[in-house]
N, C-alpha and C positions, 0 to 999 in steps of 0.2 A: 578601559575600565568600566565594568558594569556596576551599577548602583541599585541597591534595593530601596525602592521609593515608598513601599508600604510602611505604615506606622509600626514602630517597634512593638507596640502592645499587641497588634494582630499576630505577629510572629511568636510572641510569648504565649498567647492563647493557644495557638496551634501546637506549640511545643508541649504545653501542659496537657492538651487533649491526647496527643499521641503517646506521651510518656506515661500518662495515667492509664490509658488503655493497655499499653504493653505491660506495665507493672501489675495491673489487676489480673491479667491473663497468665502472666509468667508464674505467679505464685498460687494460682488456683489449684485446688486439689482435684486431680483427674485420674482416671484409669488409663493404662497404656492405650495409645491410639495409633492409627495409621499415620504415615508421613503426610504432612500438610502439603497439598499440591495446589492450593488456591493462590498461593503467593510464591515468590521466588522464581528461580530459573528452571526451565524445563529443557535446557540445552542438552543435546546428545554429546556425550564426551567419549564415546567408544571410538570415534573416528573423526579425523579432521576433514573428511569429505562430507560428513553429514551436515544438515542445516545448522546454521549458527543459532537458530532459535526455532523451537517447535512449540506452538501454542495449541493445546488440546485439552480435553476433559473439562473439569470444573474451571480451570483457569481460563479457557476459551469462553465458556458460558458466562463467566462473570465479567469478561471484558468485551463481550460481543456487542457490536454496534450495527446500525443499519447499513453502513458502508465498510469497505475494507480499510480505508484510511482511519476511520473512527475506531475500528477494532484494534489497530496497531499503533495508534497515535502516541501511546505512552511507553512503548517498548524501548529498551536500551538502544540508542543510536537511531531510533525511528521517530519521525514526527509525521505530520499530515497536512494536506491542503484542506481548505474548508469552504466550499461553495454551498452554504446552508446545510440541510440535512440530506440532500439527495446525491451529492457528488463529493467524494473525498478519496484521494489516492495517497498511498504512503510515500514519504520522503525519507530516504536512507542516507545518512551521513552527508546531508546537504545536497543530495542529488535527487531529481524527480523526472517525471515525464518519460521520454524514451530511454533514459539511463536506468530506469527501474522497470524491468519487464514483469508483467503480471501473467501468471499461468493458472490454468485450471486442470488439475490432474496431470500435470507435466507438459501440457500443450498450451499454446497461446490462447488467451481468453477471447481473442478475435474481435475486440471492440475498437473504438477510436478514442479511448480515454487518454492516450499519450499525446494526442493532438492539442488538447486544451483541457484545463482543469475543470471546466464546467461540464465536460462529458463524463458521465458516470462509468465506473468499471462494470463490465457486463457479467456480474455474478450476484447471486443472492446469498448473503452471509448466514441466513437463518438455518440452512441445512449443511453448513460447513462442519466437517468433523475435525479438521486439522488445518492450521496455517503454518507454512514453513518459510523462513527467511534464509536465503542462501547467498554466499559470497565466495570469492576466490575460485579454487579449482572446482568446487561443487557446482558453481554457477555456469561453468563452461560446458557442463553436460547439456544445457538447455538453450544457451544463446550467447552471442558475442555482443559487445557493446553495452552490457549491463554493468557499467562501472560502479553504480550504486549497489546493485545486487538484484536478486530475483525474489519474488514472492509467489509461492505456489499454494493455491487453495485446493484442498482435497475434500471431496464430498462422498467418496466411496459409493458412488452410484452404480458402478460396475463391481459387483462383489467378487472377491478372489478366493473365498472359502465358503463352503456350504454351511448355512446355519443349521444347528441340530434341532431348532424349534423356531417358531415365529418370534421375531424380536422387533422392537420399534421404540418410538419416542413420541411424546406429544408435549407441546409447550404453548402457553398462552400468557400474555402480559398486557398491562395497561400502564401508560406513562403520563404523568400530570402535565409536564411542561408543554406538550404539544397535542394532548388528547390522543396519544398514540395507542393504537390497538394492533396487537400482533398475535399471530397464531401459526404454528408449524406442526406438521405430522409427517412421520416417516415409518415405513414398515418393511422389514426384510423377511423373506420366507424361502422355502425350497420345495421343489417338486422333483423328487428323484435326484438327478445330477444337475438340475437346472435351478439356479438361484435368481430370485426376483426382488427388485428394490423399487419402491414407490415413495416419492416425497412431494410435499407441496407446502407452500408458505405464503402468508399474506401479512403485510406490514403497512398500515395506513396511519399517517400522522398529519395533523393540520399545521398551520404556521406556528412556530414555537415562540415562547415568551423569552424576552431578553432582559437583563438587568440594565437599568438606566436607559440610555438612548442609543439608537442605531448608529448615529454619528460618533466616530472617535473624537473625543474632546467635548462632547455635549451638543445640545440641540441647536445652538447658535453658531456652531463651527461649520464652515463651508470649505471643502477641499478642492483644489484645482489640480486634479490628476492629469488634465490636459490644459494647455495654454489657453487662457481667455475663457475657460468654461468652468467656473466655480459651481460645485454641486453640493447639495445638502439633502439628507434624508432624516428629518427630525422626528422619527417615529419612536415611540416607547410602547411598552406592552408587548404585543405580538409583532414579529418581524414579517413584513409582507414578502410573499414569494419564497418562503422557507419550508413549504410543505413537501411531503414525500409520500408516494403511494406505490408499493411494490407487490408483485405476486409472481409466483413461478410454479411450474409443475415439471417433475422429472421422473422418468421411468428407466430402469436398467434391467437387462436380462443377460445372464452369463451361464455358460456350460462349464462345469468344473470337473476335471478328471484328476487322476493320480499324479500326473506330471505337469499340470498347468491349467489354464483356463482361457476361454474366449468369450468376450462379452461386448454388448452394444448398449448405448443409452441415447435417450433423446430428452431435450429440455426446452421448455418455452419460458421466456422471461419477459415480464412487462414492468416498466418503471416510469412513473410520471412524477416529475419533481420541479420545484420552482428555482429560479436563479435570482438571488437577492441583491442584484446590482441596483444602482439608482434608476436605470432604465427599466428594470424588471423583465419578466418573461418566464418561460417554462420550456421544458423538454419532455417529449413523450417518446420513450425508448422501448424497443422490443428486439428480441433475439431468439432465433431458433438455432439449436446446437445439436449436432449428432457426433457421437464418439464411438470408436472401435478400439478395443484393447485385446491383445493376445500375449500370453506368456507360456513358454515351455521351459521347465526346469530340467537341468542336465540334458540338453538337446543332443550333445555328442561329446566324445572324449575330450577332456581338457577344458570344457566350458560348463559353467554352472547355470546360465540362464540366457534365453533369447526372448526379447520383448519387442513387440510391434504395437504402435498406437497411431491413430489418425483421428482427425476431427474436421468437421465442416461447420462453419458459423455463418449464418445469414443475419447480419446486424442492420437495424434501421433506427433512425431517430428523426423526429420532427421538432423543429424549433419554432416556438410561438413568441410573438412580441407581447408587450404588456397589455394589449387590448384583446388578446386571444386570437389574433390573426396569424395564420401560418406564414412564417418567414422563409424557412429553408428546409430541404429534405436531405438527409445523409444516409448513404448506404455503404456497407462494407461487407464484401463476401470474401471469407478467408478459408483456405484449405491448408492443412498441415499434416505431415506424416513423418514418422521417425522409427528407427529400430536401434536396439541396444543389444550388444553381445558381451556378456561378462565371463571372464576366464578364471580358472582356478589359480591358486597361488603358484608363482614361478620365482624361485630364488627370493622368497619373502615378499614378492609383489603380487597384488591382485588388482584387477581394474576392469574397465568397461570401454569399449569403443563402439562407434556407430555412425549413422548418417541421418540427416534431417533435411526435408524439403518443405517449402511453404510458398504460397502464392496468395496475394490479396488484391482486391480491386475496389478502390475507393471512388465514390461518386457523390459529390455534394452540389445541390442545385438550389438556386434562388427561385422561390415561387413567384410567379408573375412575369419576370423577365426571362426565365428559363436559362439564365446565365449560371456559371459556376458560383459556388459559395466558398469564398476564401481560397480554396485549393482546387486547381483544375483536376479533372478525372485522372487518376494515376494508378498504374498497376505496379505492384512490388513483388519481385521474385527473389527467393533466397535458397541457396543450396549449401549445405555444410557437412563437414565430417569432424568427428571429435574423438579424443582418446584421453582417458583419465586413469591414473595409476596411483595406488597407495601401497606403501611398504611399512613393515613393522619389524624391528629387531631389538628385542629386550626393552630397554628404556627409550629407544628412539623410534619416531614415526616420521615418515616423509610422504609427500604427495607431489605429483606432477600432472599438469593438465595442458592440453593443446587443442585448439579449435581453429579450423580454417573455414571461412565463409565467403561466398561470392553473392553479392546483393546487387540487384539491378532495379532502378527506378525509371519507369516509362510513363511520362505524362502524355496527355492528348496534345500533340504538338500543334493542332489546329485551333486550340483554345485562344480566343482573343482576350488579352489582359487589358482591363480598363484603367487607364491612367487617370489620376485625379489632380485637380488644381490645389496646390498647397498655399498656405497663408502668405508666402513670399511672392506669389504671382506665377511661379513656375509650375511644373508638373512633377508628379512622383517619378522616381527613376524607372526607366524601362528595364525589363529583364527578358531574356530570350530562353524559352523553354527548350530543353534538350534532354535526351536520354543519358542516364549516368549509370556506370557500373563500378563497383568497389570490391577489391580483394582485401579481405580482413583476416589478420592473423592474431589470435589472442592466445596467451599462455600463462601458466601459473606454476610456481614452485614454492613449497613450504615445508617446514619441519617442526617437530615438537619433541622436546627433551623432557622426559619424566625424571627429573633429577632426584626425587625421593617419592615414596609412596603417596599418591594422591596430589602431587605437586608437579606442575609442568611449566616450561617456558617455550614459547614458539615464535617463529618468524615466517612471514609469507610475503611473496612478491608476485604481483599480478599485472600483466600488461593486457589491456582490453582495448580493442579497436571497434569503433562504431561508425556506420555509414550515416550520413545526414538523412533525416526523415523527409517524407514527401512535403510536409508543411515547411520545413526549414529550407528546402530547395525551391519550392514553387509557389508558396503563398503569395497572394496578391489581392487583398481585399480587406474590408472593414470587419472587425471582430467585436460584436456587441458586448460579449461577456468580459472582455478585458479593456474595452473602450480604446482600442488601438486599430490602426490600419497597418496590417502586417505585410511585409515585402520579403520574399525569400531570396536566396542567392544560388542559382543553378551551378555556380562554379565552386561551391564549398568543397573542401578536402575532407577526408575521413578524420575523425576525432580519435586521439589515442590517449589513454590514461595509464600512468605508471603508479601503482599503489604499493607502498611498502608499509607493513604492519608488524609490530612487536606486541606480544601478549604474555601475561602471566596468569596462571590459574591454579586454584586449589579445589579439587573435585571430590574430596572425601571428608568425613567427619561432620560434626554438628555445624561447624562454621565453614562455609565455602566462599570462594571469592574468585573474581577474574577482573583483569584490567587490560586495556589495549591503548596503544598510541599509534597513530597512523598519519601518513602524508600521501596525498593523491595528486600527482603532477600531471597536468593535461597539456598536450600539444593540440593546437587548433580547437580549443574549447568553443562550442557553438552557443551563441546567446543572442537575444533580441536587444538591439541597441536603439535607444530613444534618440532620434536625430535632432529633436527640438522643433521640428516642423509639425504642423497639424493641418487638417483638411476642413475648412469651414463648412463645406456642404455635407460633411459626414459627422455632425455634432462635435466638431473640433477634435476628432480623434487624433491622437499622436501618431506620427509616422514612425514605425519600428522596423528596422532592417536586420536581417540575419548576418551576423559577423562572426569572426573567429579570432581568438587570441590565446596566448599562453596563460594558464591559470593554475592555482594550487589550492587544495583544500586540506587543512590540517585539523586533527581532532584527537580527543581523548574520551574514553568512556570506561566505566567500571562499576562493579556492584559487589556487595557483601551480603550473603544470605545466611540465615540461622534457622535450623529446623530441630526443635526439641520434641521428638516424637513421644517421649514419656508423658509429657504434659500437654501434648497437642498444640504446641505454639510454633509459629513460623514468623520470620521477619526478614526484611530486606531493606537495605539502603543503597542508593544508586545515584549516578550522575553522568551526564554526557555533555560535550561541547564540541562544536566544529565551526570553522569559519573559512569561507572561500574568498580568495583575492586574485585579481589579475596581476600577473607578474610585472606589468608596466605601471601598476598603481591602481587603487580603487577596489571596492568590494564586489563580489559576485551578487547578483540579485537573488531574492527569495531564499535567504539563508536562515536556518532555524536558530532559535535563541538557546543559550546554555540552560541546563535544567539540573535540579537536585530533587531527590524524592525519597520517601520512606513508605514501606508497606508492611502491614502486620496482619496476622490471622490467628484465630483460635478455634479448635475443633474439639467437640466433646459430645458424646451420646446423641449423635444425629444433628447437633447444632454446629453451624459454621458462621463465624463473624469475621469480618475483615475491614480494613480501612487503608486508604492510600492517600498520601499527600505529595503533591508536586509543586515546586516553586520554579517558574520559568522566568528567567531574567529579562530585562528590557533588551530588545535588539535594536541597537542604534548604529550598528555597522552595516549600513545599507549601500546599495549601488547609488551612484550620484544622481540617478533619475528617480529613485524611489523616495516617497514621502514617509516620514516617520517621526519618531521611532515607533516600532511595534511595542506596545506597553507590556510590562511584566504582569504576571498574574499568579495567584495561589489557587490550586485546584485540590479540593478535598472531596473524596468519594468514600462511601462506606456501604456495607452490605451485611445482611443477616439472612440465614436460611435454615430450614429444618427439614430433614429427610426421614421418612418413615416408610417401611415396607408393609404394604397391605396386600395380602395374598401374594400374587406374583408380580406386583407392580411397585417400584420404588417411586414414591411421590415426594416431591420437593416443593415447598412453598418458600418463596424468596422475596426479599424487599431490598432494592438497591437505591441508594441515595447518591445523586450526582451533583457536582458543583455546589456542595453544601454552603459555601461562603457566598454564593450568588455573585461570583466575580465576572467582570467583563473579560472574555477570552478572545483574543484576536491573534491568529497564527501569523508569524512573520513569513511563513512559506506560502501564504495566499496572496495573489496579485492585489495591487492597490484598489482596483475597482470593486473588490469585495471586502478586503480587510478594513478599509476606512469607513465602510457603511453597513457592515453586517457582522456583529459578534456571534460567537457560539451560544448555544442555549444556556439559560440561567438555571437556577436551582430546580431540581426535578426529583420526583419519587416514582419508582417503577415497582409495581406489585405483580408477581407472576406465579404460575403453577406449572410444574414440569413433572412428567411421568415417564419412566422407562421400564420396559419389560423385555 
């Protein structure tokens, strides 16, 4: 049972605020207006193979954060990790890390963010045009093992259509909570049949202010996340090591003809951010990325499209300790290529099949000793084929997906793993490095029955197999950002999830709705088990070993949206809840708390106002080694903007208010080493100017 611990008066105040705003806008006299797109769902309903959520346009601009996790944190079924302002990944239905693959323009982002939550995702959100969340058969187009789903960030750096005139955008903003200064520019143009895109962005922010104290429970509270090592960070005001400085430059060139296009792009990304653990520290990240895309429409009889894409990413980051001394160097060189061939309808079915290959080389080195850092040098190779089909027959739709993947993990077998003395007097368990190869078969089947106009009922069943990652197999070392000594298991088996989902949806009319209930059963779920031992010479870091067990995640989510175009009013209420448990008893770690929320907007004569309220329940269903509970919180955001066209430029001045109640927000999905000592930013005001032409 979850309890609401906040005073009843606070909830009444919030209810009155939202009700009053909704009432005042609902009865306002207004001229007919365009459909409100700043709130509510943007899900594509034409196909059950399309993304389950598409964030774009004004909705994306209003929700845009400095990280991918912050941008998606309040979407239905999506929460986020929170390592300060610099690093945050999405958590989908209680799953994160390697179970949620991050893509950029349909190819792997090529970073190491799935290894640890303190590693930032290697993309810049300031130039994103669209963010897609994919699950089920749609996800099998891009990867196996993404039992939580896939997130694809689209930046349109390689143009697929010729602009008929130069177009672009400029955006600049200032935020009070962290003295944040941001600016972004992008320009598209054409020279004959050649299209050119240029974009750049800068986002610099100091340490952010927090409500109350850094310590969960107050300044006098000390937490023993490791045995015998009580820690306290009694800061108030600005949170140390919560700064973030980003910049990037991207250029794309494409040749566009009548039947398709061929384009290339290059991007340079730099990101320097703090790690707000009790030990402190920072990471300086950089990445060079090169992309190639080609598409031919109607390549030959019976087929509608051939598409080829490839990417090379050269990723580096340097980790610094709290005194600014270099601690370790990380490098990851990733190459990926894929092709897709889409066929015309056959007996009501249309679909896509193709192949994908990827190779990555990870090398992490401790500065000074020259030894490996946490994970020995490892090469990962993957070869896959996939086939996705969708059929439509009157009121029925169906989809089928199949993906076979062979993945090989090859560590440097000559790496000497350094055993440590534990508190009981013995040594950490030894592991033997070995090459591993996994054959993975994932498939999905689903159906949707439109039982009346604009109303549908669906069911989907997806089996997803995932190979253990390099860190799950071969880790053997101290990890500062989680305050643990991680030990992998080279004998891990592949992880298999069986996900069954039922949903109802209403997709037409002023009032629209959708609801889902799902159960995700795992065979050989991989997790980090706290053994109870610790290493005195390594700051009493807990020994955590990779283990496997049967587990199940069950959840529900739903939303109700209203869009009154005549009066320019839109509204939405929503909620989601999921919880993972081991079949043998006990809770999975890092599970999100249940949430309820409401969102409203009003648009008239260039003005747009909106407000969002989310109540996140206390999360006290923790793994037996987690310290808690993760407290409940109320999140209230609001915004107002005005748009005016001056000559050929649409100028928008906007004001966004975040965390208006100045609540302490600590995500249950963040490891203890940060959740207990580093809340999210307090009350903030962002003022900005945006122009498009």
